[in-house]
Short mmCIF file of the C-alpha atoms (twelve columns), coordinates in Angstrom:
data_MODEL
# 
_entry.id   MODEL 
# 
loop_
_atom_site.group_PDB 
_atom_site.id 
_atom_site.type_symbol 
_atom_site.label_atom_id 
_atom_site.label_alt_id 
_atom_site.label_comp_id 
_atom_site.label_asym_id 
_atom_site.label_seq_id 
_atom_site.Cartn_x 
_atom_site.Cartn_y 
_atom_site.Cartn_z 
_atom_site.pdbx_PDB_model_num 
ATOM 1   C CA . UNK A 1   78.144  114.778 74.780  1 
ATOM 2   C CA . UNK A 2   74.487  114.121 73.917  1 
ATOM 3   C CA . UNK A 3   70.701  113.971 75.546  1 
ATOM 4   C CA . UNK A 4   70.761  110.460 74.262  1 
ATOM 5   C CA . UNK A 5   73.969  109.762 75.884  1 
ATOM 6   C CA . UNK A 6   73.042  110.829 79.230  1 
ATOM 7   C CA . UNK A 7   69.794  109.053 79.061  1 
ATOM 8   C CA . UNK A 8   71.720  105.844 77.775  1 
ATOM 9   C CA . UNK A 9   73.567  106.475 81.280  1 
ATOM 10  C CA . UNK A 10  70.372  107.043 83.628  1 
ATOM 11  C CA . UNK A 11  69.409  103.451 81.988  1 
ATOM 12  C CA . UNK A 12  72.598  101.623 82.766  1 
ATOM 13  C CA . UNK A 13  72.767  103.008 85.941  1 
ATOM 14  C CA . UNK A 14  69.519  102.017 87.108  1 
ATOM 15  C CA . UNK A 15  70.548  98.765  85.794  1 
ATOM 16  C CA . UNK A 16  73.717  98.754  88.402  1 
ATOM 17  C CA . UNK A 17  71.578  100.365 91.061  1 
ATOM 18  C CA . UNK A 18  69.283  97.284  90.682  1 
ATOM 19  C CA . UNK A 19  72.011  94.287  91.257  1 
ATOM 20  C CA . UNK A 20  72.768  95.092  94.987  1 
ATOM 21  C CA . UNK A 21  76.377  94.703  95.612  1 
ATOM 22  C CA . UNK A 22  76.571  95.375  98.883  1 
ATOM 23  C CA . UNK A 23  80.565  94.296  100.109 1 
ATOM 24  C CA . UNK A 24  79.565  91.221  102.218 1 
ATOM 25  C CA . UNK A 25  77.556  89.608  99.295  1 
ATOM 26  C CA . UNK A 26  78.776  88.453  95.757  1 
ATOM 27  C CA . UNK A 27  79.364  91.236  92.816  1 
ATOM 28  C CA . UNK A 28  79.445  88.206  90.360  1 
ATOM 29  C CA . UNK A 29  76.047  89.272  88.789  1 
ATOM 30  C CA . UNK A 30  77.165  92.889  88.098  1 
ATOM 31  C CA . UNK A 31  80.343  91.479  86.702  1 
ATOM 32  C CA . UNK A 32  78.332  89.351  84.347  1 
ATOM 33  C CA . UNK A 33  76.361  92.330  83.399  1 
ATOM 34  C CA . UNK A 34  79.499  94.746  82.535  1 
ATOM 35  C CA . UNK A 35  81.222  91.679  80.895  1 
ATOM 36  C CA . UNK A 36  78.753  91.198  78.561  1 
ATOM 37  C CA . UNK A 37  78.786  94.638  77.785  1 
ATOM 38  C CA . UNK A 38  82.001  95.137  77.110  1 
ATOM 39  C CA . UNK A 39  82.759  91.899  75.503  1 
ATOM 40  C CA . UNK A 40  79.837  92.676  72.990  1 
ATOM 41  C CA . UNK A 41  82.117  95.413  71.689  1 
ATOM 42  C CA . UNK A 42  85.082  93.451  71.142  1 
ATOM 43  C CA . UNK A 43  87.161  94.244  74.710  1 
ATOM 44  C CA . UNK A 44  89.464  91.536  75.551  1 
ATOM 45  C CA . UNK A 45  88.179  90.385  79.099  1 
ATOM 46  C CA . UNK A 46  89.878  88.610  82.000  1 
ATOM 47  C CA . UNK A 47  88.510  88.221  85.643  1 
ATOM 48  C CA . UNK A 48  90.278  87.773  88.914  1 
ATOM 49  C CA . UNK A 49  88.592  85.666  91.361  1 
ATOM 50  C CA . UNK A 50  88.788  85.769  95.293  1 
ATOM 51  C CA . UNK A 51  89.449  82.631  97.208  1 
ATOM 52  C CA . UNK A 52  85.672  81.816  97.839  1 
ATOM 53  C CA . UNK A 53  84.873  82.015  94.092  1 
ATOM 54  C CA . UNK A 54  81.887  84.596  94.679  1 
ATOM 55  C CA . UNK A 55  83.438  87.953  93.712  1 
ATOM 56  C CA . UNK A 56  85.491  89.250  90.910  1 
ATOM 57  C CA . UNK A 57  87.478  91.696  89.703  1 
ATOM 58  C CA . UNK A 58  87.177  92.835  86.040  1 
ATOM 59  C CA . UNK A 59  89.790  94.179  83.848  1 
ATOM 60  C CA . UNK A 60  88.540  94.845  79.826  1 
ATOM 61  C CA . UNK A 61  90.732  96.214  77.260  1 
ATOM 62  C CA . UNK A 62  89.571  97.740  74.041  1 
ATOM 63  C CA . UNK A 63  92.088  99.175  71.423  1 
ATOM 64  C CA . UNK A 64  95.197  97.846  70.018  1 
ATOM 65  C CA . UNK A 65  97.576  95.461  72.325  1 
ATOM 66  C CA . UNK A 66  100.461 98.159  72.735  1 
ATOM 67  C CA . UNK A 67  101.725 99.835  76.131  1 
ATOM 68  C CA . UNK A 68  100.948 102.925 76.772  1 
ATOM 69  C CA . UNK A 69  96.956  103.278 77.476  1 
ATOM 70  C CA . UNK A 70  94.997  104.640 80.084  1 
ATOM 71  C CA . UNK A 71  92.832  102.649 82.934  1 
ATOM 72  C CA . UNK A 72  89.724  103.983 84.092  1 
ATOM 73  C CA . UNK A 73  88.897  102.346 87.301  1 
ATOM 74  C CA . UNK A 74  86.091  102.167 89.806  1 
ATOM 75  C CA . UNK A 75  84.864  99.460  92.207  1 
ATOM 76  C CA . UNK A 76  81.724  97.512  92.080  1 
ATOM 77  C CA . UNK A 77  80.678  97.056  95.621  1 
ATOM 78  C CA . UNK A 78  78.393  99.370  98.007  1 
ATOM 79  C CA . UNK A 79  78.169  99.921  101.519 1 
ATOM 80  C CA . UNK A 80  75.526  98.548  103.657 1 
ATOM 81  C CA . UNK A 81  72.004  99.951  103.653 1 
ATOM 82  C CA . UNK A 82  70.921  98.361  107.418 1 
ATOM 83  C CA . UNK A 83  69.766  101.031 110.001 1 
ATOM 84  C CA . UNK A 84  69.623  103.618 107.549 1 
ATOM 85  C CA . UNK A 85  66.480  105.510 106.938 1 
ATOM 86  C CA . UNK A 86  65.804  106.117 103.246 1 
ATOM 87  C CA . UNK A 87  63.199  107.987 101.243 1 
ATOM 88  C CA . UNK A 88  63.122  105.410 98.403  1 
ATOM 89  C CA . UNK A 89  64.006  102.053 98.198  1 
ATOM 90  C CA . UNK A 90  67.732  101.760 97.827  1 
ATOM 91  C CA . UNK A 91  68.362  99.275  95.002  1 
ATOM 92  C CA . UNK A 92  65.909  100.875 92.933  1 
ATOM 93  C CA . UNK A 93  67.418  104.282 91.324  1 
ATOM 94  C CA . UNK A 94  65.130  107.286 91.755  1 
ATOM 95  C CA . UNK A 95  65.115  110.438 89.598  1 
ATOM 96  C CA . UNK A 96  63.969  113.756 91.088  1 
ATOM 97  C CA . UNK A 97  64.890  117.445 90.830  1 
ATOM 98  C CA . UNK A 98  68.188  116.808 88.550  1 
ATOM 99  C CA . UNK A 99  69.239  114.195 90.952  1 
ATOM 100 C CA . UNK A 100 69.573  110.345 90.568  1 
ATOM 101 C CA . UNK A 101 68.810  108.598 93.948  1 
ATOM 102 C CA . UNK A 102 69.952  104.822 95.001  1 
ATOM 103 C CA . UNK A 103 72.914  103.164 96.707  1 
ATOM 104 C CA . UNK A 104 75.785  103.893 94.984  1 
ATOM 105 C CA . UNK A 105 75.069  106.355 92.336  1 
ATOM 106 C CA . UNK A 106 77.659  108.853 93.873  1 
ATOM 107 C CA . UNK A 107 80.247  106.074 94.937  1 
ATOM 108 C CA . UNK A 108 80.553  104.889 92.568  1 
ATOM 109 C CA . UNK A 109 78.236  103.354 89.988  1 
ATOM 110 C CA . UNK A 110 77.498  106.927 88.692  1 
ATOM 111 C CA . UNK A 111 81.399  106.704 87.293  1 
ATOM 112 C CA . UNK A 112 80.947  103.180 86.273  1 
ATOM 113 C CA . UNK A 113 77.759  103.685 83.831  1 
ATOM 114 C CA . UNK A 114 79.675  106.992 82.367  1 
ATOM 115 C CA . UNK A 115 82.264  104.449 81.402  1 
ATOM 116 C CA . UNK A 116 80.159  101.477 79.806  1 
ATOM 117 C CA . UNK A 117 78.438  104.170 77.688  1 
ATOM 118 C CA . UNK A 118 81.433  105.705 76.535  1 
ATOM 119 C CA . UNK A 119 82.838  102.218 75.622  1 
ATOM 120 C CA . UNK A 120 80.402  102.278 72.875  1 
ATOM 121 C CA . UNK A 121 82.000  105.250 71.346  1 
ATOM 122 C CA . UNK A 122 85.602  104.155 71.977  1 
ATOM 123 C CA . UNK A 123 84.839  100.834 69.947  1 
ATOM 124 C CA . UNK A 124 83.616  102.746 67.236  1 
ATOM 125 C CA . UNK A 125 86.994  104.737 66.481  1 
ATOM 126 C CA . UNK A 126 90.565  104.073 65.499  1 
ATOM 127 C CA . UNK A 127 92.127  103.816 68.497  1 
ATOM 128 C CA . UNK A 128 95.726  104.249 68.757  1 
ATOM 129 C CA . UNK A 129 96.171  104.001 72.722  1 
ATOM 130 C CA . UNK A 130 94.350  101.275 74.308  1 
ATOM 131 C CA . UNK A 131 91.755  102.072 77.299  1 
ATOM 132 C CA . UNK A 132 91.888  99.704  80.044  1 
ATOM 133 C CA . UNK A 133 88.655  99.302  82.330  1 
ATOM 134 C CA . UNK A 134 89.424  97.880  85.716  1 
ATOM 135 C CA . UNK A 135 86.430  97.282  88.138  1 
ATOM 136 C CA . UNK A 136 87.485  95.447  91.354  1 
ATOM 137 C CA . UNK A 137 85.666  93.839  94.441  1 
ATOM 138 C CA . UNK A 138 85.404  94.663  98.048  1 
ATOM 139 C CA . UNK A 139 86.933  98.172  97.841  1 
ATOM 140 C CA . UNK A 140 84.895  99.319  100.458 1 
ATOM 141 C CA . UNK A 141 86.539  96.556  102.943 1 
ATOM 142 C CA . UNK A 142 89.809  98.082  102.629 1 
ATOM 143 C CA . UNK A 143 90.814  97.978  99.040  1 
ATOM 144 C CA . UNK A 144 91.186  93.758  99.245  1 
ATOM 145 C CA . UNK A 145 90.282  93.037  95.841  1 
ATOM 146 C CA . UNK A 146 92.136  95.744  93.685  1 
ATOM 147 C CA . UNK A 147 96.040  93.906  94.252  1 
ATOM 148 C CA . UNK A 148 95.422  90.557  92.447  1 
ATOM 149 C CA . UNK A 149 93.802  92.570  89.271  1 
ATOM 150 C CA . UNK A 150 96.870  95.259  89.123  1 
ATOM 151 C CA . UNK A 151 99.553  92.533  89.749  1 
ATOM 152 C CA . UNK A 152 97.567  90.574  86.640  1 
ATOM 153 C CA . UNK A 153 97.312  93.712  84.529  1 
ATOM 154 C CA . UNK A 154 100.774 94.722  84.471  1 
ATOM 155 C CA . UNK A 155 102.619 91.627  84.450  1 
ATOM 156 C CA . UNK A 156 101.295 90.370  81.513  1 
ATOM 157 C CA . UNK A 157 100.009 92.291  78.060  1 
ATOM 158 C CA . UNK A 158 99.724  95.391  77.311  1 
ATOM 159 C CA . UNK A 159 101.324 97.735  80.090  1 
ATOM 160 C CA . UNK A 160 98.826  101.096 80.804  1 
ATOM 161 C CA . UNK A 161 100.966 104.162 81.502  1 
ATOM 162 C CA . UNK A 162 97.928  105.889 83.609  1 
ATOM 163 C CA . UNK A 163 95.327  105.599 85.928  1 
ATOM 164 C CA . UNK A 164 91.795  107.668 86.206  1 
ATOM 165 C CA . UNK A 165 90.495  106.688 89.420  1 
ATOM 166 C CA . UNK A 166 86.605  107.545 89.007  1 
ATOM 167 C CA . UNK A 167 86.253  108.574 92.801  1 
ATOM 168 C CA . UNK A 168 83.673  110.941 93.630  1 
ATOM 169 C CA . UNK A 169 85.456  114.323 93.350  1 
ATOM 170 C CA . UNK A 170 82.952  116.672 91.535  1 
ATOM 171 C CA . UNK A 171 84.960  115.947 88.557  1 
ATOM 172 C CA . UNK A 172 87.819  118.057 89.868  1 
ATOM 173 C CA . UNK A 173 91.667  116.673 89.482  1 
ATOM 174 C CA . UNK A 174 92.762  115.078 92.955  1 
ATOM 175 C CA . UNK A 175 96.697  114.198 93.103  1 
ATOM 176 C CA . UNK A 176 96.824  113.271 96.806  1 
ATOM 177 C CA . UNK A 177 94.654  111.237 99.458  1 
ATOM 178 C CA . UNK A 178 95.359  109.152 102.637 1 
ATOM 179 C CA . UNK A 179 96.288  105.599 102.396 1 
ATOM 180 C CA . UNK A 180 93.986  102.813 104.372 1 
ATOM 181 C CA . UNK A 181 95.764  100.478 106.874 1 
ATOM 182 C CA . UNK A 182 93.384  98.326  109.144 1 
ATOM 183 C CA . UNK A 183 94.150  95.424  111.627 1 
ATOM 184 C CA . UNK A 184 91.898  93.264  113.774 1 
ATOM 185 C CA . UNK A 185 93.355  92.390  116.690 1 
ATOM 186 C CA . UNK A 186 92.061  88.689  118.862 1 
ATOM 187 C CA . UNK A 187 93.213  88.198  122.031 1 
ATOM 188 C CA . UNK A 188 92.464  84.518  124.110 1 
ATOM 189 C CA . UNK A 189 92.745  84.284  127.492 1 
ATOM 190 C CA . UNK A 190 91.552  81.753  130.566 1 
ATOM 191 C CA . UNK A 191 88.471  82.239  132.162 1 
ATOM 192 C CA . UNK A 192 88.222  82.704  136.108 1 
ATOM 193 C CA . UNK A 193 86.238  83.999  138.985 1 
ATOM 194 C CA . UNK A 194 86.923  88.117  138.855 1 
ATOM 195 C CA . UNK A 195 88.712  87.758  142.316 1 
ATOM 196 C CA . UNK A 196 91.140  85.296  141.063 1 
ATOM 197 C CA . UNK A 197 93.225  86.964  138.538 1 
ATOM 198 C CA . UNK A 198 96.299  84.857  139.108 1 
ATOM 199 C CA . UNK A 199 94.115  81.591  138.144 1 
ATOM 200 C CA . UNK A 200 93.351  83.075  134.379 1 
ATOM 201 C CA . UNK A 201 94.394  86.012  131.890 1 
ATOM 202 C CA . UNK A 202 91.490  88.118  131.529 1 
ATOM 203 C CA . UNK A 203 91.470  89.245  127.563 1 
ATOM 204 C CA . UNK A 204 89.523  92.252  127.885 1 
ATOM 205 C CA . UNK A 205 92.143  93.983  130.588 1 
ATOM 206 C CA . UNK A 206 94.972  92.655  128.034 1 
ATOM 207 C CA . UNK A 207 93.933  94.378  125.162 1 
ATOM 208 C CA . UNK A 208 93.568  97.767  126.617 1 
ATOM 209 C CA . UNK A 209 97.620  98.151  126.487 1 
ATOM 210 C CA . UNK A 210 97.399  97.431  122.528 1 
ATOM 211 C CA . UNK A 211 94.667  99.570  122.117 1 
ATOM 212 C CA . UNK A 212 96.299  102.584 124.019 1 
ATOM 213 C CA . UNK A 213 99.477  102.129 121.827 1 
ATOM 214 C CA . UNK A 214 97.057  103.011 118.767 1 
ATOM 215 C CA . UNK A 215 95.801  105.827 120.723 1 
ATOM 216 C CA . UNK A 216 99.487  107.068 121.737 1 
ATOM 217 C CA . UNK A 217 100.606 106.691 118.430 1 
ATOM 218 C CA . UNK A 218 97.721  108.872 116.906 1 
ATOM 219 C CA . UNK A 219 98.951  111.152 119.071 1 
ATOM 220 C CA . UNK A 220 101.995 111.219 117.611 1 
ATOM 221 C CA . UNK A 221 100.848 111.465 114.020 1 
ATOM 222 C CA . UNK A 222 98.874  114.757 115.181 1 
ATOM 223 C CA . UNK A 223 101.774 116.229 116.456 1 
ATOM 224 C CA . UNK A 224 103.901 115.473 113.562 1 
ATOM 225 C CA . UNK A 225 102.015 116.687 110.650 1 
ATOM 226 C CA . UNK A 226 103.820 119.539 108.815 1 
ATOM 227 C CA . UNK A 227 102.546 123.079 109.361 1 
ATOM 228 C CA . UNK A 228 101.569 122.999 105.417 1 
ATOM 229 C CA . UNK A 229 99.757  119.706 105.580 1 
ATOM 230 C CA . UNK A 230 97.158  120.008 102.639 1 
ATOM 231 C CA . UNK A 231 94.769  117.420 104.317 1 
ATOM 232 C CA . UNK A 232 91.516  118.194 106.499 1 
ATOM 233 C CA . UNK A 233 92.053  116.995 109.190 1 
ATOM 234 C CA . UNK A 234 96.147  117.639 108.782 1 
ATOM 235 C CA . UNK A 235 97.383  114.520 110.366 1 
ATOM 236 C CA . UNK A 236 97.086  111.042 109.583 1 
ATOM 237 C CA . UNK A 237 94.601  109.236 111.730 1 
ATOM 238 C CA . UNK A 238 94.267  105.995 113.738 1 
ATOM 239 C CA . UNK A 239 90.673  104.943 115.009 1 
ATOM 240 C CA . UNK A 240 89.404  102.146 116.895 1 
ATOM 241 C CA . UNK A 241 86.004  101.619 115.667 1 
ATOM 242 C CA . UNK A 242 84.668  98.265  117.057 1 
ATOM 243 C CA . UNK A 243 85.698  96.154  120.233 1 
ATOM 244 C CA . UNK A 244 84.149  93.354  121.880 1 
ATOM 245 C CA . UNK A 245 84.779  90.583  124.582 1 
ATOM 246 C CA . UNK A 246 83.608  89.095  127.983 1 
ATOM 247 C CA . UNK A 247 80.784  87.765  129.612 1 
ATOM 248 C CA . UNK A 248 80.064  89.323  132.802 1 
ATOM 249 C CA . UNK A 249 82.016  91.787  134.765 1 
ATOM 250 C CA . UNK A 250 82.814  89.066  137.624 1 
ATOM 251 C CA . UNK A 251 84.262  86.708  135.097 1 
ATOM 252 C CA . UNK A 252 87.788  86.897  133.418 1 
ATOM 253 C CA . UNK A 253 87.314  87.520  130.077 1 
ATOM 254 C CA . UNK A 254 88.489  84.625  127.735 1 
ATOM 255 C CA . UNK A 255 88.037  86.413  124.467 1 
ATOM 256 C CA . UNK A 256 88.622  89.913  122.951 1 
ATOM 257 C CA . UNK A 257 88.822  91.689  119.959 1 
ATOM 258 C CA . UNK A 258 88.946  95.104  118.762 1 
ATOM 259 C CA . UNK A 259 89.255  96.454  115.093 1 
ATOM 260 C CA . UNK A 260 91.770  99.831  113.772 1 
ATOM 261 C CA . UNK A 261 91.422  101.400 111.026 1 
ATOM 262 C CA . UNK A 262 94.657  103.893 110.063 1 
ATOM 263 C CA . UNK A 263 94.395  106.606 107.378 1 
ATOM 264 C CA . UNK A 264 98.081  107.359 106.745 1 
ATOM 265 C CA . UNK A 265 99.279  110.652 105.136 1 
ATOM 266 C CA . UNK A 266 101.909 110.356 102.906 1 
ATOM 267 C CA . UNK A 267 104.461 111.038 105.137 1 
ATOM 268 C CA . UNK A 268 103.035 108.543 107.848 1 
ATOM 269 C CA . UNK A 269 104.386 105.224 108.226 1 
ATOM 270 C CA . UNK A 270 101.408 102.778 108.967 1 
ATOM 271 C CA . UNK A 271 102.868 99.579  108.600 1 
ATOM 272 C CA . UNK A 272 105.880 100.514 111.058 1 
ATOM 273 C CA . UNK A 273 102.720 101.021 113.272 1 
ATOM 274 C CA . UNK A 274 101.680 97.538  112.354 1 
ATOM 275 C CA . UNK A 275 104.907 96.202  112.804 1 
ATOM 276 C CA . UNK A 276 105.094 97.796  116.291 1 
ATOM 277 C CA . UNK A 277 101.747 96.712  117.112 1 
ATOM 278 C CA . UNK A 278 102.665 92.944  116.445 1 
ATOM 279 C CA . UNK A 279 105.702 93.179  119.020 1 
ATOM 280 C CA . UNK A 280 103.769 94.723  121.701 1 
ATOM 281 C CA . UNK A 281 101.296 92.018  120.840 1 
ATOM 282 C CA . UNK A 282 103.661 89.375  121.427 1 
ATOM 283 C CA . UNK A 283 104.768 90.621  124.493 1 
ATOM 284 C CA . UNK A 284 101.278 90.968  125.883 1 
ATOM 285 C CA . UNK A 285 100.978 87.048  124.918 1 
ATOM 286 C CA . UNK A 286 104.107 86.567  127.223 1 
ATOM 287 C CA . UNK A 287 102.583 88.096  130.243 1 
ATOM 288 C CA . UNK A 288 99.347  86.151  129.860 1 
ATOM 289 C CA . UNK A 289 100.960 82.538  129.127 1 
ATOM 290 C CA . UNK A 290 102.755 82.974  132.471 1 
ATOM 291 C CA . UNK A 291 99.246  82.498  134.151 1 
ATOM 292 C CA . UNK A 292 97.553  80.701  131.141 1 
ATOM 293 C CA . UNK A 293 99.856  79.224  128.830 1 
ATOM 294 C CA . UNK A 294 97.050  78.603  126.429 1 
ATOM 295 C CA . UNK A 295 96.732  82.259  125.891 1 
ATOM 296 C CA . UNK A 296 97.540  83.811  122.393 1 
ATOM 297 C CA . UNK A 297 97.267  87.283  120.653 1 
ATOM 298 C CA . UNK A 298 96.776  87.814  116.860 1 
ATOM 299 C CA . UNK A 299 97.456  90.602  115.088 1 
ATOM 300 C CA . UNK A 300 95.586  90.019  111.559 1 
ATOM 301 C CA . UNK A 301 96.289  92.954  108.623 1 
ATOM 302 C CA . UNK A 302 93.043  93.302  106.925 1 
ATOM 303 C CA . UNK A 303 94.081  95.822  104.274 1 
ATOM 304 C CA . UNK A 304 97.086  97.906  103.288 1 
ATOM 305 C CA . UNK A 305 96.397  100.494 100.536 1 
ATOM 306 C CA . UNK A 306 99.170  103.118 100.230 1 
ATOM 307 C CA . UNK A 307 98.441  107.116 100.239 1 
ATOM 308 C CA . UNK A 308 98.485  108.743 96.860  1 
ATOM 309 C CA . UNK A 309 101.455 110.956 96.504  1 
ATOM 310 C CA . UNK A 310 101.640 114.112 94.095  1 
ATOM 311 C CA . UNK A 311 103.921 113.204 91.192  1 
ATOM 312 C CA . UNK A 312 106.233 115.780 89.811  1 
ATOM 313 C CA . UNK A 313 105.115 116.121 86.290  1 
ATOM 314 C CA . UNK A 314 102.903 113.272 86.328  1 
ATOM 315 C CA . UNK A 315 101.238 112.216 83.170  1 
ATOM 316 C CA . UNK A 316 98.012  111.574 84.327  1 
ATOM 317 C CA . UNK A 317 97.750  114.581 86.206  1 
ATOM 318 C CA . UNK A 318 98.532  116.364 82.903  1 
ATOM 319 C CA . UNK A 319 96.138  114.242 81.083  1 
ATOM 320 C CA . UNK A 320 93.196  114.903 83.411  1 
ATOM 321 C CA . UNK A 321 93.900  118.730 83.651  1 
ATOM 322 C CA . UNK A 322 93.855  118.880 79.892  1 
ATOM 323 C CA . UNK A 323 90.552  117.264 79.969  1 
ATOM 324 C CA . UNK A 324 88.866  119.027 82.885  1 
ATOM 325 C CA . UNK A 325 90.408  122.501 82.540  1 
ATOM 326 C CA . UNK A 326 90.860  122.066 86.329  1 
ATOM 327 C CA . UNK A 327 94.325  123.314 87.645  1 
ATOM 328 C CA . UNK A 328 94.213  123.578 91.334  1 
ATOM 329 C CA . UNK A 329 96.036  120.883 93.291  1 
ATOM 330 C CA . UNK A 330 93.382  118.934 95.401  1 
ATOM 331 C CA . UNK A 331 94.436  116.700 98.459  1 
ATOM 332 C CA . UNK A 332 91.264  114.613 100.058 1 
ATOM 333 C CA . UNK A 333 91.326  112.817 103.333 1 
ATOM 334 C CA . UNK A 334 89.697  109.578 102.009 1 
ATOM 335 C CA . UNK A 335 90.959  106.810 100.479 1 
ATOM 336 C CA . UNK A 336 90.957  105.081 97.026  1 
ATOM 337 C CA . UNK A 337 92.422  102.304 95.181  1 
ATOM 338 C CA . UNK A 338 94.597  105.010 93.624  1 
ATOM 339 C CA . UNK A 339 97.588  104.436 95.635  1 
ATOM 340 C CA . UNK A 340 97.960  100.812 94.657  1 
ATOM 341 C CA . UNK A 341 97.939  101.637 90.674  1 
ATOM 342 C CA . UNK A 342 100.743 104.241 91.694  1 
ATOM 343 C CA . UNK A 343 102.849 101.944 93.513  1 
ATOM 344 C CA . UNK A 344 102.442 99.663  90.601  1 
ATOM 345 C CA . UNK A 345 104.013 102.054 88.315  1 
ATOM 346 C CA . UNK A 346 101.146 103.536 86.819  1 
ATOM 347 C CA . UNK A 347 100.835 107.880 86.645  1 
ATOM 348 C CA . UNK A 348 97.654  107.887 88.830  1 
ATOM 349 C CA . UNK A 349 94.915  110.545 89.545  1 
ATOM 350 C CA . UNK A 350 91.338  110.277 91.141  1 
ATOM 351 C CA . UNK A 351 88.534  112.376 89.321  1 
ATOM 352 C CA . UNK A 352 85.090  111.347 89.050  1 
ATOM 353 C CA . UNK A 353 81.338  112.553 89.242  1 
ATOM 354 C CA . UNK A 354 79.410  113.531 92.671  1 
ATOM 355 C CA . UNK A 355 81.027  114.385 96.408  1 
ATOM 356 C CA . UNK A 356 81.947  112.272 98.852  1 
ATOM 357 C CA . UNK A 357 79.581  113.841 101.535 1 
ATOM 358 C CA . UNK A 358 76.931  112.343 99.380  1 
ATOM 359 C CA . UNK A 359 78.251  109.005 100.064 1 
ATOM 360 C CA . UNK A 360 77.228  106.219 102.685 1 
ATOM 361 C CA . UNK A 361 74.347  107.660 103.993 1 
ATOM 362 C CA . UNK A 362 70.647  107.418 103.081 1 
ATOM 363 C CA . UNK A 363 69.204  108.775 100.300 1 
ATOM 364 C CA . UNK A 364 72.503  108.996 98.354  1 
ATOM 365 C CA . UNK A 365 72.752  110.689 94.940  1 
ATOM 366 C CA . UNK A 366 74.241  111.874 92.332  1 
ATOM 367 C CA . UNK A 367 73.563  115.117 90.159  1 
ATOM 368 C CA . UNK A 368 72.850  114.676 86.751  1 
ATOM 369 C CA . UNK A 369 74.919  117.299 85.943  1 
ATOM 370 C CA . UNK A 370 77.828  115.441 87.455  1 
ATOM 371 C CA . UNK A 371 77.409  112.706 85.112  1 
ATOM 372 C CA . UNK A 372 76.827  115.233 82.263  1 
ATOM 373 C CA . UNK A 373 80.561  116.904 83.331  1 
ATOM 374 C CA . UNK A 374 81.858  113.091 83.352  1 
ATOM 375 C CA . UNK A 375 80.572  112.288 79.879  1 
ATOM 376 C CA . UNK A 376 82.095  115.488 78.686  1 
ATOM 377 C CA . UNK A 377 85.735  114.383 79.995  1 
ATOM 378 C CA . UNK A 378 85.137  110.926 78.859  1 
ATOM 379 C CA . UNK A 379 84.255  111.981 75.134  1 
ATOM 380 C CA . UNK A 380 87.505  114.468 75.568  1 
ATOM 381 C CA . UNK A 381 89.336  111.516 76.250  1 
ATOM 382 C CA . UNK A 382 88.652  109.958 73.059  1 
ATOM 383 C CA . UNK A 383 90.704  112.439 71.300  1 
ATOM 384 C CA . UNK A 384 93.708  111.489 73.358  1 
ATOM 385 C CA . UNK A 385 93.042  107.931 72.896  1 
ATOM 386 C CA . UNK A 386 93.322  108.112 69.047  1 
ATOM 387 C CA . UNK A 387 96.328  110.709 68.778  1 
# 
């Protein structure tokens, strides 16, 4: 790793930060930028596009068309800056005190920049194994883009064996994390004067038992977490982060809604909770329709990304430990796309520059030393690729 390569990463990262890719917006400009760089190196590139045509995943391959390669994966979207008090323009990268500031520097465009710079080295080498670059959309909304990309990349063409997800871990090897399962519940009732409860169906009132079920299930998860849980907090979690409905206290609410996010530990079953929630929603709908036949309750699944489970003698863990020298088993409470790759049959770990404590907040940053460590990691990977 040279000072020149670090300068190249800084220049590339400045470009990436300058292309705002908040999840609610299109990421196509960034995908165009990444694809142009990789295609110029001879990479075979393929996109999977969302239904709106405004967002895309990119899968690009350098090296021979054989099975057994490695995936370097990251997401292209970033969280909003709305309401955050930034000291600098969040979409103009700023360097100060050995740090690079900007939205996405840590989570996780720093890793993508390192990959793009090292791709130039890989393209010049006689690779015996392919390196797959997999860059997704809408990870921050619940890992919505990656499933299509993973299905596509594993269904045809050379099948990779290992996936390394470059989320911020301080370049330490993470072998387990919680999953993500989110739902939106929408209730439609019938408005009436609040003194005439038999004349309508108050959507807000009927939302309460559904929310209470999730609160109760969160407590079940808390009580049943194993004593030796490696996570902090030790249990899977279920939260209700948003809710709304009604127009006035003296009107039975016609509409109500709430959104819940579950972070199941590997021993929790979020899908079972979701199924039970749907059953209870159907029961609530029947009760509402006794007073208002047009009432409806709908449970809309937003995301379903499984936990990352520690592997016995995992090839990804063995490779990542060889490249980092890190021999400590680590688990994190946040979710990534790693469980999706693992569920598709790839041995998977999480290892990337920066720390999650620096992400999603004003003045997000990544230390230059973290990017240097990532460059060392990816440079060492070339030895494995050429074996």
